[in-house]
Backbone bond lengths (Angstrom), bond angles and torsions (degrees), N, CA, C in turn:
res aa  C-N    CA-C-N  psi(-1)  N-CA   C-N-CA  omega(-1)  CA-C   N-CA-C  phi
1 M - - - 1.403 - - 1.537 107.58 -
2 A 1.234 117.35 132.08 1.495 123.06 177.06 1.496 113.58 -88.74
3 Y 1.293 122.18 142.58 1.405 128.15 166.16 1.463 111.32 -110.56
4 R 1.261 116.49 133.48 1.432 119.41 178.51 1.531 112.25 -130.69
5 R 1.381 112.76 151.01 1.475 119.95 170.92 1.486 107.39 -141.66
6 R 1.316 112.31 151.24 1.532 116.47 178.39 1.474 105.95 -71.15
7 N 1.285 114.11 148.59 1.513 118.18 175.66 1.505 111.47 -55.47
8 G 1.271 121.75 130.13 1.442 125.39 -179.73 1.521 114.19 88.45
9 S 1.348 118.08 -0.11 1.446 124.88 -177.30 1.591 106.24 -104.25
10 D 1.275 112.94 157.66 1.527 120.08 171.69 1.483 112.20 -107.32
11 T 1.319 120.54 -3.11 1.474 124.59 -172.30 1.563 108.31 -95.11
12 W 1.364 116.19 119.78 1.416 123.04 178.21 1.583 110.27 -91.40
13 H 1.356 118.36 141.03 1.385 122.09 174.06 1.562 111.13 -124.36
14 W 1.307 116.45 146.38 1.490 119.35 177.52 1.493 114.25 -133.49
15 C 1.279 118.88 1.18 1.505 122.10 171.38 1.464 107.75 -98.22
16 S 1.359 123.00 120.03 1.377 125.81 178.11 1.564 113.83 -66.83
17 N 1.351 114.05 -18.85 1.460 116.06 176.29 1.531 112.68 -95.64
18 C 1.289 121.91 15.75 1.439 128.43 172.34 1.543 105.72 -65.05
19 S 1.264 121.66 142.92 1.457 124.81 174.95 1.488 110.72 -66.77
20 N 1.296 120.41 -23.05 1.519 126.07 -177.63 1.494 108.93 -103.43
21 W 1.264 124.50 7.59 1.520 125.82 177.21 1.490 110.37 -55.11
22 P 1.354 119.41 116.72 1.454 118.93 -179.08 1.490 112.25 -72.61
23 T 1.333 114.97 137.06 1.515 117.79 176.42 1.624 109.21 -118.42
24 T 1.313 116.50 -9.55 1.473 120.33 174.79 1.546 108.26 -142.60
25 N 1.315 113.85 154.62 1.470 122.02 177.52 1.483 112.42 48.65
26 Y 1.425 113.41 63.22 1.463 116.84 -179.54 1.509 113.06 -137.71
27 D 1.315 119.45 160.98 1.449 126.98 169.54 1.465 107.59 -95.77
28 E 1.359 115.53 144.73 1.484 118.74 -179.59 1.488 109.40 -132.13
29 R 1.267 119.69 137.85 1.458 128.05 176.51 1.519 113.08 -124.74
30 P 1.384 123.42 137.99 1.387 120.81 -178.41 1.490 113.85 -79.26
31 T 1.327 118.72 -14.72 1.452 123.15 178.73 1.502 110.87 -127.42
32 K 1.367 118.27 165.67 1.454 118.71 -178.80 1.496 108.90 -62.67
33 P 1.444 111.09 127.13 1.463 115.24 177.68 1.493 115.08 -65.21
34 A 1.346 114.17 152.34 1.492 119.29 178.28 1.496 111.36 -78.75
35 G 1.237 116.26 -27.82 1.552 114.14 179.39 1.482 114.13 -122.61
36 G 1.357 117.51 171.08 1.399 117.20 -177.02 1.578 111.77 97.71
37 D 1.262 112.72 175.74 1.514 120.04 -177.60 1.553 106.70 -103.71
38 L 1.317 116.02 152.77 1.469 120.72 172.55 1.530 109.09 -101.30
39 C 1.293 119.03 137.59 1.433 126.73 -175.11 1.533 108.77 -64.78
40 N 1.371 112.31 129.06 1.472 121.91 178.42 1.524 111.21 -62.78
41 E 1.260 116.74 -43.04 1.549 119.20 174.27 1.482 115.48 -60.99
42 C 1.333 113.30 -41.21 1.502 114.30 174.58 1.581 111.51 -63.18
43 K 1.331 115.94 -40.35 1.466 120.12 179.53 1.477 109.00 -62.56
44 G 1.318 121.71 -42.02 1.414 125.51 177.65 1.503 112.79 -63.16
45 K 1.330 119.77 -44.93 1.426 124.53 -178.71 1.542 108.82 -69.24
46 D 1.386 119.09 -33.51 1.486 121.90 177.57 1.568 109.06 -65.22
47 A 1.385 112.61 -44.70 1.507 118.68 -176.01 1.550 107.37 -65.77
48 A 1.254 117.32 -38.68 1.491 119.43 -179.83 1.504 118.85 -80.60
49 G 1.359 113.95 -5.66 1.420 120.64 -178.02 1.553 116.55 75.97
50 T 1.276 116.30 20.77 1.415 122.84 -175.26 1.536 113.50 -108.54
51 C 1.300 114.02 3.22 1.555 118.82 -176.19 1.474 107.82 -77.10
52 K 1.366 114.44 127.10 1.487 120.48 172.11 1.515 110.56 -96.50
53 K 1.326 116.21 109.32 1.477 118.34 -176.26 1.455 111.60 -95.24
């Protein structure tokens, strides 16, 4: 699963159907990053089982 954040942002996203999923100008990590914040929308989609990874 990929984790992405916009350049200059501290918020990481992992659901490709998140409204804030970065598609340009982003950093990507293959595993959960040690620092930064996790997106609340991605957390909600993950909990509801609607996250597209």
